[in-house]
C-alpha positions in Angstrom: 9.1 -37.6 14.7 5.8 -37.9 12.9 4.6 -40.8 15.1 0.9 -40.9 16.0 -1.8 -38.7 14.5 -1.9 -35.3 13.8 -4.6 -33.4 15.7 -6.7 -31.0 13.5 -6.2 -27.0 14.4 -9.7 -26.6 15.4 -9.4 -29.4 17.9 -6.3 -28.0 19.5 -6.6 -27.2 23.4 -6.2 -23.6 23.4 -3.8 -23.6 26.5 -1.1 -25.0 24.1 -1.5 -22.2 21.7 -1.6 -19.6 24.4 1.4 -21.1 26.6 3.8 -22.7 23.8 2.6 -20.7 20.7 2.5 -24.0 18.7 2.3 -24.4 14.9 1.5 -28.4 15.0 0.1 -30.9 17.5 0.2 -34.7 17.4 -1.2 -37.3 19.7 0.1 -40.9 20.2 -2.2 -43.4 21.9 0.1 -44.9 24.5 -2.1 -47.6 25.7 -5.8 -48.2 26.1 -6.3 -45.1 28.5 -3.1 -43.1 27.9 -2.2 -40.1 25.5 1.2 -38.4 24.6 0.6 -34.9 23.3 3.8 -33.4 21.4 4.8 -30.8 19.0 7.8 -30.2 17.0 9.9 -27.1 16.2 12.3 -26.2 13.7 15.5 -24.5 14.6 18.8 -24.0 13.1 18.1 -26.7 10.6 17.1 -29.2 13.1 13.8 -30.7 14.1 13.2 -30.9 17.9 10.2 -32.9 19.3 8.7 -31.5 22.5 6.4 -33.5 24.5 3.7 -31.0 26.0 1.7 -33.4 28.1 1.1 -37.1 29.0 -2.3 -38.0 30.1 -2.3 -41.5 31.9 -6.3 -41.1 32.4 -8.4 -40.7 29.3 -10.7 -38.6 31.4 -8.1 -35.9 31.7 -7.4 -36.1 27.9 -11.2 -35.6 27.2 -11.4 -32.6 29.6 -8.3 -30.9 28.3 -9.6 -31.0 24.6 -13.3 -30.4 25.6 -14.8 -33.7 24.7 -16.4 -34.1 28.0 
């Protein structure tokens, strides 16, 4: 569940907060160019992992997070 890197709150893409109301955000490097963005939610004593977005192109990932 906690694979990858936790993304600092100040670096979160605002779209995730606005659209999903997230409280945590993680990134998995899934290859040289690919990134998987996910969050997890707690519901009825269960933790559920939600994949928010998969980037097959690093440029898309950079645009989403405002790096370019």
